[in-house]
C-alpha positions in Angstrom: 22.9 -24.9 -18.2 25.6 -23.2 -16.1 24.8 -21.3 -13.0 25.4 -18.1 -14.9 22.9 -19.1 -17.6 20.3 -20.0 -14.9 20.7 -16.6 -13.4 20.4 -14.9 -16.8 17.2 -16.9 -17.5 15.8 -15.7 -14.2 16.6 -12.1 -15.1 14.9 -12.5 -18.5 11.8 -14.0 -16.9 11.5 -11.2 -14.4 11.4 -8.4 -17.0 10.2 -10.2 -20.1 7.7 -12.7 -18.8 4.7 -10.8 -20.1 2.3 -8.5 -18.3 2.0 -10.6 -15.2 5.8 -10.4 -14.7 5.8 -6.7 -15.1 3.0 -6.3 -12.6 4.9 -8.4 -10.1 8.2 -6.5 -10.8 6.4 -3.2 -10.1 4.8 -4.4 -6.9 8.0 -5.8 -5.6 9.9 -2.7 -6.6 7.5 -0.3 -4.9 7.5 -2.4 -1.7 11.3 -2.8 -1.5 11.8 0.8 -2.6 9.6 2.2 0.3 11.6 0.0 2.7 14.9 1.1 1.3 14.0 4.8 1.5 13.2 4.4 5.2 16.4 2.6 5.8 18.4 5.4 4.0 16.7 7.9 6.2 17.6 6.0 9.3 21.3 5.6 8.0 21.5 9.4 7.8 20.6 10.0 11.5 24.3 9.9 12.6 25.4 12.4 10.0 22.4 14.7 10.7 23.2 14.7 14.4 26.9 15.4 13.8 26.2 18.2 11.4 23.9 19.9 13.9 26.6 19.5 16.5 29.1 21.1 14.2 26.9 24.1 13.7 26.3 24.5 17.4 30.1 24.3 18.0 30.7 26.9 15.3 28.2 29.2 17.1 29.6 28.7 20.5 31.2 31.9 22.0 34.5 32.3 23.6 34.2 34.9 26.5 37.9 34.6 27.5 39.5 38.1 27.2 42.4 38.3 24.8 44.9 41.1 24.9 44.6 43.5 22.0 41.4 42.0 20.7 38.2 44.0 20.2 35.3 42.0 21.5 31.8 41.9 20.0 29.1 43.1 22.4 26.3 40.7 22.3 22.7 40.6 23.8 20.1 38.0 23.0 16.4 38.5 23.3 13.3 36.5 22.0 10.1 37.8 20.6 7.2 35.9 19.2 4.8 36.3 16.3 1.6 34.3 16.4 3.2 31.7 18.5 6.4 31.4 16.5 9.6 32.3 18.5 12.0 34.8 16.8 15.6 35.1 18.1 16.8 38.6 18.2 20.7 39.0 18.4 21.7 42.6 19.2 25.4 43.2 18.3 27.9 46.0 18.4 31.4 45.8 17.1 34.0 47.5 19.4 36.7 47.5 16.9 37.5 46.5 13.3 38.7 43.0 14.3 35.6 42.1 16.4 34.6 38.5 15.7 31.9 37.9 13.1 29.1 35.5 14.1 28.9 32.4 11.9 26.7 32.8 8.9 27.3 36.5 8.5 29.7 38.2 6.0 30.2 41.1 8.4 28.9 42.6 11.6 25.8 44.7 10.9 26.3 48.4 11.5 24.0 50.4 13.8 20.6 50.5 12.2 21.2 47.4 9.9 19.4 44.1 10.2 20.5 40.6 8.9 17.7 38.0 8.9 17.4 34.3 8.3 15.8 33.2 4.9 12.7 32.0 6.7 12.2 35.3 8.5 12.8 37.2 5.3 9.9 35.1 3.7 7.7 35.8 6.7 8.4 39.5 6.5 7.6 39.7 2.8 4.3 37.7 3.2 0.9 39.3 3.8 0.9 37.9 7.3 4.3 39.7 8.0 2.8 43.1 7.7 2.1 43.1 11.4 5.6 42.0 12.1 7.6 44.5 9.9 7.5 47.4 12.4 9.9 45.4 14.6 12.5 45.1 11.9 12.5 48.6 10.3 16.3 48.7 10.1 18.3 48.7 6.8 18.5 45.1 5.3 22.1 44.0 5.2 21.9 40.4 3.9 20.8 36.9 4.9 22.2 34.6 7.5 23.8 31.6 5.8 23.2 27.9 6.8 26.2 27.7 9.0 24.7 30.4 11.2 21.4 28.6 11.7 20.5 25.5 13.7 17.5 24.7 11.5 16.4 25.8 8.0 13.2 27.2 9.4 14.9 29.2 12.1 13.4 32.7 12.6 16.5 34.7 13.6 17.8 38.3 13.2 21.0 40.1 13.9 20.5 43.7 14.7 23.3 46.2 14.7 23.1 48.8 17.5 25.3 51.6 19.0 27.8 51.4 21.8 25.1 51.8 24.5 24.4 48.0 24.2 25.0 46.4 27.7 25.9 42.9 26.5 28.3 40.1 26.9 31.8 40.6 25.4 32.6 37.8 22.9 36.2 37.4 21.7 35.7 34.6 19.3 33.3 32.1 17.8 33.8 28.4 17.3 35.5 27.6 20.6 35.4 24.2 22.2 31.9 23.3 23.3 31.0 20.2 25.2 28.5 18.0 23.4 25.3 18.1 25.3 23.7 14.7 25.5 20.0 14.3 24.9 17.8 14.2 27.9 17.5 10.7 29.2 13.8 10.4 28.5 14.3 11.6 24.8 17.2 9.1 24.4 15.1 6.2 25.6 12.2 7.1 23.5 14.3 7.6 20.3 16.2 4.4 20.7 13.0 2.3 21.2 11.2 4.3 18.5 14.0 3.6 15.9 13.7 -0.1 16.7 9.9 -0.1 16.6 9.9 1.7 13.3 12.6 -0.2 11.6 11.8 -3.8 12.6 8.7 -3.9 10.5 10.6 -2.5 7.5 12.7 -5.7 7.4 9.6 -7.8 7.7 8.1 -6.0 4.8 11.3 -6.5 2.6 10.8 -10.2 3.1 7.1 -10.0 2.3 7.6 -7.9 -0.9 10.1 -10.4 -2.3 7.3 -13.0 -2.2 4.9 -11.1 -4.5 3.6 -13.4 -7.2 4.8 -16.5 -5.5 2.0 -18.8 -6.8 2.6 -17.8 -10.5 6.4 -18.1 -10.0 5.9 -21.7 -8.7 3.8 -22.6 -11.8 6.5 -21.0 -14.1 9.2 -22.9 -12.3 7.2 -26.2 -12.7 7.3 -25.5 -16.4 11.1 -25.2 -16.3 11.2 -28.6 -14.5 9.1 -30.1 -17.3 11.7 -28.7 -19.7 14.4 -30.7 -17.9 15.6 -28.2 -15.2 16.9 -29.6 -12.0 15.7 -28.6 -8.5 19.0 -26.5 -8.1 18.5 -24.8 -11.3 15.0 -23.9 -10.4 16.2 -22.4 -7.2 18.8 -20.3 -9.0 16.2 -19.0 -11.4 13.9 -18.0 -8.6 16.8 -16.2 -6.8 17.6 -14.3 -10.0 14.0 -13.2 -10.4 14.0 -12.0 -6.8 17.3 -10.1 -7.2 15.8 -8.1 -10.1 13.1 -6.8 -7.8 15.7 -6.2 -5.1 17.9 -4.2 -7.6 15.0 -2.1 -9.0 13.8 -1.6 -5.4 17.2 -0.3 -4.4 17.2 2.1 -7.2 13.6 3.3 -6.6 14.3 3.6 -2.9 17.4 5.8 -3.6 15.4 8.0 -5.9 12.6 8.3 -3.3 15.1 9.1 -0.6 16.7 11.9 -2.8 13.2 13.3 -3.5 12.4 13.4 0.3 15.9 14.9 1.0 15.1 17.8 -1.2 11.9 18.5 0.8 13.4 18.0 4.3 14.1 21.7 4.9 10.3 22.2 5.2 10.1 19.8 8.1 10.9 20.7 11.7 9.9 19.1 15.0 10.2 21.9 17.7 14.0 22.6 17.9 15.1 19.9 15.6 15.2 20.6 11.8 17.5 19.5 9.0 19.1 21.0 6.0 19.1 18.8 2.9 22.9 18.2 3.2 22.4 16.9 6.7 20.4 14.0 5.4 23.4 12.1 3.9 23.8 8.4 4.9 27.2 7.2 5.7 28.8 5.1 2.9 29.4 2.0 5.1 25.7 1.9 6.0 24.7 2.5 2.3 26.9 -0.5 1.4 25.3 -2.5 4.2 21.8 -1.7 3.0 22.8 -2.6 -0.6 23.9 -6.0 0.6 21.4 -6.8 3.3 18.3 -6.0 1.2 19.0 -8.4 -1.6 20.1 -11.0 1.0 16.8 -10.7 2.8 14.9 -11.1 -0.4 16.8 -14.2 -1.4 16.5 -15.8 2.1 12.7 -15.0 2.0 12.4 -16.6 -1.5 14.3 -19.8 -0.5 12.3 -20.0 2.8 9.1 -19.9 0.8 10.2 -22.7 -1.4 11.2 -24.9 1.5 7.7 -26.4 1.8 7.0 -26.1 -2.0 7.3 -29.2 -4.1 8.1 -28.2 -7.7 8.1 -31.0 -10.2 7.3 -31.3 -13.9 3.6 -32.0 -13.1 3.1 -28.7 -11.1 3.8 -27.0 -7.9 2.3 -28.1 -4.6 2.7 -27.0 -1.0 3.2 -29.4 1.8 0.0 -29.1 4.0 0.9 -31.4 6.8 0.5 -29.6 10.2 3.7 -28.1 11.4 4.5 -28.5 15.1 5.6 -25.1 16.2 8.0 -25.2 19.1 7.7 -22.7 21.9 11.1 -22.7 23.5 13.0 -20.7 21.0 10.1 -18.2 20.6 10.1 -17.5 24.3 13.9 -17.3 24.3 13.7 -14.2 22.2 11.3 -12.5 24.6 13.2 -13.6 27.7 16.5 -12.5 26.3 15.0 -9.1 25.3 13.6 -8.6 28.8 16.8 -9.6 30.4 18.6 -6.9 28.5 16.0 -4.3 29.5 15.8 -5.1 33.2 19.3 -4.0 34.6 19.9 -0.5 35.8 22.2 1.1 33.3 24.0 4.5 33.4 21.7 6.2 30.9 23.6 7.7 28.0 26.4 5.2 28.2 27.2 3.0 25.2 26.2 -0.1 27.1 22.8 1.4 27.9 22.2 2.3 24.2 23.2 -1.1 23.0 21.2 -3.0 25.6 18.1 -0.9 25.1 18.2 -1.3 21.3 19.0 -5.0 21.4 16.4 -5.7 24.2 13.6 -3.8 22.5 14.5 -5.4 19.1 14.3 -9.0 20.6 11.0 -8.3 22.4 9.5 -6.9 19.2 10.7 -9.8 17.1 9.1 -12.0 19.6 5.7 -10.9 18.3 6.0 -12.4 14.9 7.7 -15.4 16.5 5.0 -16.0 19.1 2.0 -15.2 17.1 1.9 -18.3 14.9 2.2 -20.6 18.0 -0.4 -18.6 19.9 -2.7 -18.7 16.9 -2.3 -22.5 16.5 -3.2 -23.0 20.2 -6.2 -20.7 19.9 -7.8 -22.1 16.8 -7.2 -25.7 17.6 -9.8 -25.5 20.4 -12.5 -23.7 18.5 -15.5 -25.8 17.3 -18.8 -24.9 15.7 -20.1 -21.5 14.6 -21.6 -20.1 11.4 -20.4 -21.5 8.0 -18.1 -18.5 7.3 -16.6 -18.8 10.8 -16.0 -22.5 10.3 -14.4 -22.1 6.9 -12.0 -19.5 8.4 -11.2 -21.6 11.4 -10.6 -24.7 9.2 -8.2 -22.6 7.0 -6.3 -21.3 10.1 -6.1 -24.8 11.5 -4.5 -26.1 8.3 -2.3 -23.1 7.7 -2.0 -20.4 10.3 1.4 -19.3 9.2 0.3 -17.0 6.3 -2.4 -15.2 8.2 -0.1 -14.6 11.1 2.5 -13.2 8.8 -0.1 -11.0 7.4 -0.6 -9.2 10.7 2.7 -9.7 12.4 4.5 -6.7 11.0 1.4 -4.5 11.6 1.3 -5.7 15.3 5.0 -4.9 15.7 4.2 -1.4 14.7 1.3 -1.1 17.1 3.5 -2.5 20.0 6.3 -0.1 19.3 3.9 2.8 19.0 2.2 1.9 22.3 5.5 1.7 24.1 6.4 5.2 22.7 3.1 6.7 23.6 3.3 5.4 27.2 6.9 6.7 27.6 6.1 10.1 26.2 2.9 10.4 28.3 5.0 9.8 31.4 7.7 12.3 30.3 5.2 15.0 29.3 3.4 14.6 32.6 6.6 15.0 34.5 7.1 18.6 33.0 4.6 21.2 34.0 5.1 24.8 33.0 3.9 26.6 36.2 2.0 25.9 39.4 -1.8 25.5 39.1 -2.7 28.8 40.9 -0.7 30.6 38.3 -2.4 28.8 35.4 -5.8 29.4 36.8 -5.6 33.2 36.6 -3.8 34.1 33.5 -6.4 34.2 30.8 -5.3 36.6 28.1 -3.0 38.7 30.3 0.1 40.2 28.7 3.3 40.9 30.6 5.8 43.6 29.8 9.4 43.9 31.2 11.5 47.1 30.6 15.0 48.0 31.6 16.7 51.2 32.5 15.8 54.8 31.7 13.4 53.9 28.8 11.2 51.8 31.2 8.7 54.5 32.0 8.4 55.4 28.3 7.9 51.8 27.4 5.0 51.5 30.0 3.5 54.7 28.5 3.7 53.2 25.0 1.9 50.1 26.3 -0.9 52.1 27.8 -1.5 53.8 24.5 -2.0 50.6 22.6 -5.6 50.5 21.3 -7.8 48.1 23.3 -5.4 48.0 26.3 -7.1 47.9 29.8 -6.1 47.0 33.3 -2.6 48.4 32.8 -0.7 48.1 36.0 3.0 48.5 36.5 5.7 49.0 39.1 9.4 50.0 39.1 11.9 47.4 40.1 15.3 47.4 41.9 17.5 44.6 43.2 18.3 44.4 46.9 21.9 43.3 46.7 22.1 42.3 50.3 19.6 39.5 50.0 19.2 39.1 46.2 15.4 39.9 46.3 13.5 42.3 44.2 11.9 45.5 45.6 9.0 47.0 43.6 7.7 50.5 43.8 4.1 51.4 43.1 1.4 53.8 44.4 -1.3 52.6 46.8 -4.0 52.4 44.1 -1.8 50.0 42.1 -0.8 48.0 45.2 -4.4 47.5 46.1 -5.3 46.1 42.7 -2.2 43.7 42.8 -2.6 42.4 46.3 -5.3 41.3 48.8 -4.8 44.4 51.1 -7.6 46.9 51.6 -5.6 49.5 53.5 -2.6 51.4 52.0 -1.1 54.7 52.9 1.8 56.4 51.0 4.8 55.5 53.1 3.8 51.9 53.8 6.0 48.9 53.0 4.6 45.5 52.2 6.2 42.0 51.9 5.1 38.7 50.4 4.7 36.2 53.4 7.2 33.4 52.8 9.0 31.6 55.7 11.9 30.7 53.2 12.5 34.3 52.2 14.6 37.0 53.9 13.0 39.0 56.8 13.1 42.8 56.7 12.4 45.2 59.6 12.1 48.9 60.3 15.4 50.8 60.3 17.2 48.2 58.3 19.5 49.8 55.7 20.0 47.9 52.4 21.7 48.5 49.1 19.5 48.8 46.0 20.9 48.5 42.5 19.1 49.8 39.3 19.7 48.7 35.7 22.5 51.1 35.2 24.4 49.3 38.1 24.1 52.4 40.3 23.9 51.7 44.0 21.5 53.4 46.3 21.4 53.1 50.1 17.9 52.9 51.5 16.5 52.5 55.1 13.2 50.8 55.6 11.0 53.4 57.3 8.6 50.8 58.8 8.2 47.1 59.3 6.9 45.5 56.1 3.3 44.3 56.4 2.7 40.8 55.1 0.2 40.8 52.2 -1.0 38.1 49.7 -0.3 38.8 46.0 -3.0 38.2 43.5 -1.8 35.6 41.0 -1.0 37.0 37.6 -0.7 40.6 38.7 2.4 42.7 38.2 3.7 42.2 41.7 3.4 38.4 41.3 4.9 38.4 37.9 7.9 40.5 38.8 8.8 38.3 41.7 9.1 41.3 44.1 9.3 40.3 47.8 9.0 43.9 48.9 6.3 46.3 47.8 7.1 49.9 48.6 5.1 53.1 48.2 6.8 56.2 46.7 6.9 58.1 49.9 8.7 55.2 51.6 11.3 55.2 48.8 11.9 59.0 49.1 15.5 60.0 48.2 16.1 57.1 45.9 16.5 58.0 42.2 14.3 55.6 40.1 15.3 57.0 36.7 17.3 53.9 35.8 15.0 51.5 37.6 13.4 48.6 35.6 9.7 48.2 35.2 7.3 45.2 35.2 3.7 45.6 34.1 0.6 43.7 33.1 -2.4 44.4 30.9 -5.4 42.9 29.1 -7.2 43.5 25.9 -10.6 45.1 26.2 -12.0 42.7 23.5 -11.1 39.4 21.9 -8.3 40.2 19.6 -5.8 37.5 18.6 -3.3 40.1 17.4 -3.5 42.3 20.5 -0.2 40.9 22.0 1.5 41.5 18.6 0.5 45.2 18.7 1.9 45.4 22.2 5.2 43.9 21.0 5.2 46.5 18.2 4.6 49.3 20.6 7.8 48.4 22.6 9.9 47.5 19.5 11.5 50.9 19.4 13.1 50.2 22.8 14.9 47.2 21.3 16.6 45.1 24.0 15.4 47.4 26.7 11.8 46.0 26.6 10.2 42.6 25.9 6.7 41.2 26.0 5.6 37.7 27.1 2.4 35.8 27.6 1.6 33.0 29.8 -1.1 30.4 29.0 -1.9 27.7 31.4 -2.4 25.3 28.4 0.9 26.2 26.8 3.6 23.6 27.3 7.0 24.2 28.7 10.0 23.7 26.4 10.6 20.2 27.8 7.0 19.2 27.5 6.8 20.6 24.0 10.0 18.6 23.1 8.4 15.4 24.2 5.1 16.2 22.5 6.9 17.0 19.3 9.1 13.9 19.5 5.9 11.9 20.1 4.3 13.5 17.0 7.3 12.8 14.9 7.5 9.2 15.9 3.8 8.8 15.7 3.9 10.1 12.1 6.7 7.5 11.5 4.4 4.8 13.0 1.6 5.8 10.7 4.0 5.6 7.7 5.1 2.2 8.7 1.5 1.2 9.3 0.7 2.3 5.8 3.8 0.2 4.6 2.4 -2.7 6.5 -1.0 -2.1 4.9 0.6 -2.3 1.4 2.3 -5.6 2.6 -1.0 -6.9 3.8 -2.6 -6.0 0.5 -0.1 -7.9 -1.4 -0.4 -11.0 0.8 -4.1 -10.9 0.7 -4.2 -10.8 -3.1 -1.7 -13.7 -3.1 -3.9 -15.7 -0.7 -6.9 -15.4 -3.1 -4.7 -16.3 -6.1 -3.4 -19.4 -4.4 -6.9 -20.5 -3.3 -8.6 -19.7 -6.6 -9.3 -23.4 -7.2 -10.7 -23.9 -3.7 -12.9 -20.8 -3.9 -14.2 -21.9 -7.4 -15.0 -25.4 -6.0 -16.9 -23.9 -3.0 -18.9 -21.7 -5.3 -19.6 -24.6 -7.7 -21.0 -26.6 -4.7 -23.5 -23.8 -3.8 -21.6 -21.9 -1.2 -22.6 -18.3 -1.5 -19.8 -15.8 -2.4 -20.7 -13.6 0.6 -20.0 -16.6 2.9 -16.5 -16.9 1.4 -16.0 -13.2 1.8 -17.0 -13.3 5.5 -14.7 -16.3 5.9 -11.8 -14.2 4.6 -12.8 -11.4 7.0 -12.7 -13.9 9.9 -9.5 -15.4 8.7 -7.7 -12.0 8.9 -9.7 -10.7 11.9 -8.9 -13.5 14.3 -5.2 -13.3 14.0 -5.4 -9.5 14.2 -7.4 -9.5 17.4 -4.9 -12.0 19.0 -2.0 -9.9 17.6 -3.4 -6.7 19.1 -3.7 -8.3 22.5 -0.1 -9.4 22.2 1.0 -6.0 20.9 -0.7 -4.1 23.9 1.0 -6.4 26.4 4.3 -6.1 24.7 4.2 -2.4 24.3 3.1 -1.7 27.9 5.8 -4.1 29.0 8.6 -2.4 27.1 7.4 1.0 28.4 7.3 -0.3 32.0 10.9 -1.6 31.7 12.2 1.5 29.9 10.4 3.9 32.3 12.7 2.7 35.1 15.6 4.2 33.3 14.2 7.7 33.4 12.7 7.5 37.0 9.2 8.6 35.8 6.0 6.9 36.6 4.4 4.6 34.0 1.5 6.4 32.3 -0.4 4.3 29.8 -2.1 6.5 27.1 -5.2 4.2 26.8 -6.8 6.7 24.3 -3.6 6.4 22.1 -3.7 2.6 22.6 -7.3 2.5 21.4 -6.5 4.8 18.4 -3.6 2.7 17.3 -5.5 -0.6 17.7 -8.4 1.0 15.8 -6.1 2.2 13.0 -4.7 -1.5 12.8 -8.2 -2.9 12.6 -9.2 -0.3 10.0 -6.1 -1.3 7.8 -7.0 -5.0 8.0 -10.7 -4.2 7.1 -9.7 -2.1 4.1 -7.2 -4.7 2.9 -9.6 -7.5 3.3 -12.4 -5.6 1.5 -9.9 -4.9 -1.4 -9.6 -8.6 -1.9 -13.4 -9.1 -2.3 -13.3 -8.4 -6.1 -10.6 -11.0 -6.6 -12.9 -13.5 -4.5 -15.8 -12.8 -6.8 -13.7 -13.3 -9.9 -12.4 -16.6 -8.5 -15.8 -17.8 -7.6 -17.0 -17.7 -11.2 -17.4 -21.1 -12.9 -15.3 -19.8 -15.8 -12.4 -19.4 -13.5 -12.8 -23.0 -12.2 -12.6 -24.2 -15.8 -9.4 -22.2 -16.5 -7.9 -23.8 -13.3 
């Protein structure tokens, strides 16, 4: 037969070889399809990042004044609803040609509101009933995708009158420098990508070997019919290519399904529109070529030690001497790439980190068979099940080590990520400890200009509000510090002083701050930019602020009683206040926000929780969660791979298992031996994975100048998950062991 006929025969055997062929085709398709879907997601990363950058550039504002142009007055504020931040954009068009923000058809008129689709859904829901009072303007449409960073953005543009004191914007879409990712995030993402993708390629090779034992017997029948060894290899390659082709199609379909749901996924500030998840065509072509090539290479490699002749198929069982030098070379080369100090963010740094991490992680499946050989060669004695497992490992340690290699690569990569992220998150703290310790459920209110006093009055009238304390604030332009005005009763509750008389002046003791004295004349500026000359009537008395009170929250260095501030008009002064709920009410702060909502940009409400993460810490936590979820997905993928290989192991050893049962060996002993056979390589692999993961984290941590923090709880969880996967997979093979142990099965062999 010609080569073409050999290939066509392989195609027919793959799809028309009976029920067994269809089962093998489905298993191979599922395995390769999952791997292809993950590769397509990875191939879309560049386009996703570029699309997000384009939206950010389109939203960037040009503040350069242009003659004859009417600017858009713009003020940004942020509110929250049950922990979700909501961006408020107050806008006022100063003329008919004022620039329109991206995503809007027109600038909303005073009293109109344009919201994002996600915010519209929230407002229309039952939970949004408490949020609606903050958006009582006339709806004027929805913000389109080009005006949002993420599909789940909660954003609103609110049209207001000409009293808006904002920034004049003359155009949108001006040049905006691309902001690089923080060094720590970049290191984590690069290593995370390698850690998650390396097992995928291992799994592709594994999936192509599904049904290897039956394929060998079928190929032996072809040899009996007169096929040459070359023809047999071509038939085997053709069968494998069928699984690769169907896997590519299945993976593409799964990717398109995931693409349609990606809008519902968001990790902190990072979300994607479905159109963002579009792989570049060169990478799609590369995947379409690499996946079949890997399956073919894996198939030919599996047949390298398989003798297929007309009388049957047999595997060479002579011990293989595994050489150490090339295995160590991979690890040494990877470490050598990670050791130098690179300029983080440079192309050289990215390439070196990815290549170094990849080589070190590949070193795990390379080193594991050699280490396993050395470990089991020195073991003697033990229970019968243990001895059976050790003997099996001594004669063929390659298959068991392959079973756990991909899983250990996932564990090593995840440990490296957990350690890196633990160090990064520990670096960022939201506020000093004394601030954290005293916050509790305190709510903070800031108001600006003439409505400040009315805003504080509205806050006091919120049902359940207690311990409401506030002060008026002005800026001391001479020194850039804040002066707060409050009566003596309020000052006593906000500070540690017990003595206060109207006319006194107090200061927060800090050697680094400006010193004031009696008779000193300074310039005060209120929120209307009006200047007031004021002379200190007395030397400020140093006083300690109580953490969390309004004086501490406002940052005022000077505390002044009303009599000492006589002659200064406080009408346009700002205000800062604090309050607490009288009872445990999770929605109390939402009612406070609703109370100040009529004052729009002139008032805002914040809360401080000592347990709440800063933006940076939250970013690292969310990156960790995202990559950890990816690690669990790859771990599941590895579990499927293990299941396939475990079933193949039992199928290949049916004759040996039947013979053991016929000679009186209990089936439970064979099952325990299978458990030992998978457990010993796993324990060794976990040790290697922990050392490798911590080593990668230690080398990568140097690039971000943060201390190494090993998350041992996370290490234990990952190791436990790996053990659980192997136990479940091994247990799933027990029914096949029972079937193989029946005497009827031995007769069919």
